[in-house]
C-alpha positions as CSV (number, residue, x, y, z in Angstrom):
1,M,9.1,30.0,68.0
2,T,6.5,27.4,67.1
3,F,4.8,27.5,70.3
4,I,4.6,31.4,69.8
5,M,2.9,31.3,66.8
6,L,0.7,28.4,67.7
7,A,-0.8,30.3,70.6
8,G,-1.0,33.4,68.3
9,L,-2.9,31.5,65.6
10,A,-4.9,29.7,67.9
11,A,-6.0,33.4,69.3
12,I,-6.6,34.4,65.7
13,V,-8.6,31.3,64.7
14,W,-10.7,31.7,68.1
15,S,-11.4,35.2,67.3
16,L,-12.6,34.3,63.8
17,L,-14.6,31.3,65.4
18,T,-16.4,33.5,68.0
19,L,-17.1,36.2,65.2
20,I,-19.0,33.4,63.3
21,R,-20.7,32.7,66.5
22,F,-21.7,36.1,66.7
23,L,-22.9,36.4,63.5
24,K,-25.1,33.5,63.9
25,V,-26.5,33.4,67.5
26,G,-26.1,37.4,68.1
27,F,-24.1,37.5,71.0
28,I,-20.7,36.6,72.6
29,T,-20.3,35.4,76.1
30,K,-17.3,36.8,78.3
31,R,-15.6,33.3,78.2
32,H,-15.2,33.7,74.4
33,L,-13.6,37.3,74.7
34,D,-11.5,36.3,77.6
35,A,-10.2,33.2,75.5
36,I,-9.3,35.6,72.8
37,L,-6.9,37.7,75.3
38,F,-5.7,34.9,77.2
39,L,-4.2,33.0,74.0
40,G,-2.7,36.4,72.7
41,S,-1.0,37.0,75.9
42,L,0.1,33.4,76.0
43,S,2.0,34.0,73.0
44,F,3.6,37.0,74.3
45,A,4.5,35.3,77.5
46,I,5.9,32.4,75.8
47,G,7.9,34.6,73.0
48,L,9.6,36.2,76.6
49,L,10.5,33.0,78.0
50,G,12.1,32.2,74.9
51,Q,14.0,35.2,74.9
52,G,15.3,34.5,78.5
53,M,16.3,30.9,77.5
54,G,18.2,32.1,74.2
55,L,20.0,34.9,76.3
56,S,20.8,32.4,79.1
57,Q,22.3,30.0,76.4
58,A,24.2,33.0,74.7
59,L,25.5,34.1,78.0
60,S,26.8,30.6,78.8
61,V,28.7,30.5,75.5
62,I,30.1,34.1,76.0
63,Q,31.3,32.9,79.4
64,S,33.5,30.0,78.0
65,M,34.8,32.1,75.1
66,P,37.8,34.6,76.4
67,N,37.7,37.3,73.5
68,I,34.3,37.6,72.0
69,S,33.4,40.4,69.8
70,P,30.9,43.1,71.0
71,A,29.4,42.7,67.2
72,L,28.5,39.2,67.9
73,V,27.2,39.8,71.3
74,A,24.8,42.6,69.6
75,G,24.2,40.2,66.9
76,G,23.0,37.7,69.6
77,I,21.0,40.0,71.5
78,R,19.1,41.5,68.3
79,I,18.2,37.6,67.3
80,S,17.1,37.0,71.1
81,M,14.3,40.1,70.5
82,I,12.6,38.2,67.6
83,P,10.5,35.8,70.1
84,P,9.1,38.6,72.1
85,I,8.5,41.0,69.2
86,T,6.4,38.2,67.4
87,G,4.4,37.3,70.5
88,A,3.9,41.2,70.9
89,I,2.6,41.4,67.3
90,L,0.4,38.2,68.0
91,F,-0.8,39.8,71.2
92,S,-1.7,43.1,69.5
93,I,-3.4,41.2,66.7
94,A,-5.6,39.3,69.3
95,G,-6.3,42.5,71.1
96,V,-7.7,44.3,68.0
97,F,-10.1,41.3,67.5
98,W,-11.0,41.3,71.1
99,F,-11.9,45.0,71.1
100,I,-13.8,44.6,67.8
101,L,-15.7,41.8,69.1
102,R,-16.4,43.5,72.3
103,Y,-17.9,46.6,70.8
104,L,-20.0,44.5,68.4
105,N,-21.4,42.5,71.5
106,A,-22.0,45.6,73.6
107,R,-23.7,47.6,70.7
108,K,-25.8,44.5,69.8
109,Q,-26.9,44.1,73.8
110,E,-27.6,48.0,74.1
111,A,-30.2,47.7,70.8
């Protein structure tokens, strides 16, 4: 979960630094915009990886126990959904920043 938050927060911080750069210089390079999407998608990918690892561990425990409650399995699946949902939320925030900055940059270059 920590790596997801680090990647997502890096995307948000990079977005804010890019916005500050845009306000100072007046344009944004494609590299800066691509970095926002990369860091946001990295948080989502790490979330999916975290879910896979969590499900793998849960399934190995389930396999070793003869009688297991369906409610316990459902609770484990619910908990395993937290990392990808967190990554998706951070990716969405990074995507909104990316879209706004791309729009501002295009509008500034047209003028």
